[in-house]
C-alpha positions in Angstrom: -1.1 69.9 38.5 0.4 70.8 35.5 1.2 68.0 33.5 2.0 66.9 29.6 0.6 64.4 27.0 3.4 61.9 25.5 2.6 59.4 23.0 5.3 56.4 24.3 7.3 54.5 22.1 9.9 51.6 22.1 12.3 53.8 23.1 10.5 55.6 26.5 11.0 55.0 29.8 8.3 53.3 30.8 9.4 52.4 34.5 6.3 55.2 36.0 3.8 53.3 33.3 4.5 49.9 34.5 4.4 50.8 37.8 0.4 51.9 37.4 -0.3 48.9 35.2 0.9 47.2 38.5 -1.1 49.2 40.9 -4.1 48.8 38.7 -3.5 45.1 38.8 -3.3 45.0 42.6 -6.8 47.1 42.6 -8.3 44.0 40.5 -6.9 41.6 43.1 -7.3 42.8 46.2 -10.8 44.8 45.7 -12.2 43.0 43.1 -11.0 39.5 43.5 -9.8 38.9 39.8 -6.9 36.7 39.4 -3.2 37.6 37.5 -4.3 34.7 35.1 -7.7 36.4 34.6 -6.7 40.4 34.1 -3.3 39.1 32.5 -1.6 42.4 33.6 1.6 40.9 34.6 2.4 39.8 31.0 1.3 43.1 29.1 3.9 44.7 31.5 7.0 42.5 30.3 5.6 43.3 26.9 4.7 46.9 27.1 4.7 48.8 24.7 3.7 46.4 22.7 1.0 45.7 21.0 0.5 49.6 22.0 2.9 51.2 19.5 1.4 53.2 16.1 0.1 51.0 13.3 -1.5 48.3 16.3 -2.0 51.2 18.9 -0.9 53.6 21.4 0.1 54.1 24.8 -0.2 57.9 25.7 0.8 58.9 29.4 0.0 62.2 31.6 3.7 63.5 33.1 4.4 66.2 35.6 7.2 68.6 35.5 9.2 66.3 37.7 9.2 63.3 34.5 7.1 60.9 36.6 3.9 59.6 34.9 0.5 59.8 36.8 -1.9 58.4 34.3 -2.0 56.5 31.3 -4.2 54.5 28.5 -3.6 52.0 26.2 -5.2 51.3 23.1 -5.2 48.2 20.7 -6.5 48.2 17.2 -9.0 45.4 16.8 -9.5 45.6 12.7 -9.0 49.0 10.4 -11.1 51.6 12.4 -12.0 50.0 15.9 -9.5 49.6 18.7 -10.1 48.8 22.1 -9.5 50.7 25.0 -6.9 48.2 27.1 -5.8 50.1 30.5 -6.7 53.2 32.1 -5.3 54.2 34.9 -3.7 57.1 37.3 -2.1 57.2 40.5 -4.0 57.9 43.5 -3.7 61.5 43.9 -4.3 62.3 40.6 -7.9 60.8 41.0 -11.1 63.1 40.5 -8.4 65.6 38.5 -10.1 64.5 35.0 -6.7 64.2 33.7 -8.9 63.0 30.4 -11.4 66.1 30.0 -8.1 68.6 30.6 -6.1 67.0 27.8 -9.2 66.3 25.3 -8.3 69.4 23.7 -4.8 67.6 22.7 
């Protein structure tokens, strides 16, 4: 599967990314029993892409030729150098395709 890597900002269409976040939250709830109050993703979905925009972080997506995002990663600044890997998710059909390794040269 061919894909491109995009850094998403305030003007980006985040519909697919929000869907990936929601699927991840559903998995946390159904498979691991982690409550919405604990994972807090619902509030993050509403606020996207904040706080994952430059200077404070990054929101990066793997997009297919048809324009839908099949994977994403969110980073949030903790200090001057360290950051937190906030969310890392991919759609079920892409599990095992090593998107991160395939995009590591970018």
